[in-house]
Structure formats: structure tokens, C-alpha cells
Wavefront OBJ file of the C-alpha trace (Angstrom):
o trace
v 16.077 -26.291 10.879
v 17.868 -23.671 8.782
v 14.554 -22.606 7.287
v 13.174 -21.930 10.767
v 16.189 -19.800 11.664
v 16.307 -17.759 8.452
v 12.561 -17.298 8.056
v 11.563 -13.692 8.644
v 8.631 -13.132 10.936
v 5.357 -12.032 9.439
v 4.376 -8.719 10.944
v 1.335 -6.511 10.709
v 1.852 -3.338 8.660
v -0.302 -0.234 9.028
v -1.252 0.593 5.415
v -2.962 3.755 4.154
v -4.154 4.222 0.561
v -4.085 7.670 -1.059
v -5.909 8.391 -4.310
v -6.786 11.483 -6.320
v -10.482 12.300 -6.807
v -10.253 11.454 -10.514
v -8.185 8.812 -12.259
v -4.917 10.066 -13.846
v -4.644 13.254 -11.794
v -1.305 14.080 -10.225
v -2.380 16.505 -7.470
v -4.881 16.460 -4.656
v -4.235 13.066 -3.059
v -6.634 12.214 -0.263
v -6.632 9.370 2.220
v -9.137 6.777 1.002
v -8.676 3.813 3.331
v -6.545 2.567 6.217
v -6.059 -1.083 7.145
v -3.571 -3.591 8.534
v -1.834 -6.082 6.242
v 0.146 -9.097 7.464
v 3.325 -9.626 5.440
v 7.002 -10.471 5.745
v 8.392 -7.335 4.055
v 7.337 -4.211 2.164
v 7.303 -5.925 -1.218
v 4.927 -8.669 -0.098
v 2.814 -6.078 1.756
v 2.442 -4.048 -1.457
v 1.550 -7.169 -3.449
v -1.036 -8.242 -0.865
v -2.544 -4.746 -0.754
v -2.762 -4.623 -4.553
v -4.458 -8.026 -4.758
v -6.830 -7.163 -1.900
v -8.069 -3.936 -3.505
v -8.171 -5.137 -7.127
v -10.250 -8.295 -6.759
v -13.946 -7.512 -6.402
v -14.663 -10.368 -3.991
v -11.824 -9.383 -1.635
v -12.489 -5.630 -1.331
v -13.714 -4.655 2.173
v -17.352 -3.550 2.247
v -16.534 -0.135 3.763
v -13.915 0.731 1.092
v -15.022 3.860 -0.781
v -12.128 4.208 -3.265
v -11.633 2.763 -6.721
v -9.418 -0.142 -7.789
v -5.715 0.561 -7.254
v -4.194 1.921 -10.439
v -1.174 3.784 -11.779
v -0.449 6.896 -9.727
v -2.010 5.716 -6.456
v 0.141 5.966 -3.326
v 0.471 3.512 -0.436
v 1.864 4.541 2.961
v 3.390 1.794 5.085
v 3.702 3.126 8.632
v 6.023 1.133 10.868
v 5.820 3.449 13.872
v 9.391 3.869 15.103
v 10.587 2.109 11.947
v 9.463 5.105 9.890
v 6.935 5.879 7.205
v 7.488 4.574 3.703
v 5.570 5.852 0.671
v 5.232 3.881 -2.570
v 3.574 4.984 -5.808
v 2.262 2.561 -8.392
v 4.045 3.225 -11.681
v 3.861 1.262 -14.959
v 6.977 -0.679 -13.856
v 5.630 -1.539 -10.389
v 5.778 0.053 -6.946
v 8.407 2.801 -6.626
v 9.419 4.609 -3.401
v 8.465 8.297 -3.362
v 9.022 11.263 -1.116
v 6.031 12.201 1.025
v 5.970 15.672 -0.544
v 4.122 14.164 -3.557
v 1.036 13.626 -1.411
v 0.366 17.358 -0.960
l 1 2 3 4 5 6 7 8 9 10 11 12 13 14 15 16 17 18 19 20 21 22 23 24 25 26 27 28 29 30 31 32 33 34 35 36 37 38 39 40 41 42 43 44 45 46 47 48 49 50 51 52 53 54 55 56 57 58 59 60 61 62 63 64 65 66 67 68 69 70 71 72 73 74 75 76 77 78 79 80 81 82 83 84 85 86 87 88 89 90 91 92 93 94 95 96 97 98 99 100 101 102
């Protein structure tokens, strides 16, 4: 019973992937793909997105980008809940200011 009360609902996040034209560049991010990911929080959404776009058999057929790698940016858009940007760093996903996308 307690598990049912404390369990957070799984919601659908609007996720956009930004990548630079060449690997290891730090300027010129462009939107590569937009999708919806079902998850319970941002951390699980980022993990699901990473596993979806780094396993060859799971990548959507219309995805034109490369595997997610260090430096790539993920936007989680929650509508009225705000927009949250995360960049993949060697230590994991770190929140970033949207100004880095320019």
C-alpha cells in the first residue's frame, strides 16, 4: 500500500537532442532529433535516452545523428514546468545553461 502511495507517476517527457556537426566540437550545436520518453524523473529520462540512442538495435530508423557522446546536449521540455538542459560530461549528465547551445 505504501509503495502505491509513494510511487511517482511515469510521465512523458519531450526530449530534444543537440549535437555539433563534428565530434568534440564545442560550438555550433544543432537540433538532431526530437522524441518523447516515458520516465519517472529527469535522471531516468536521461538514462533511457542514452540507452535508446547508443544501442544500434534500439535507434529509431529516422534518426540522423551519431551515438550520444561527451559534449552532446539533451533538452527536457516540460511545458509549464520549464526547459532543462543537460550536457554529457565524463562524470555523467550535468545541468547547463541554455546559452551553451548557441
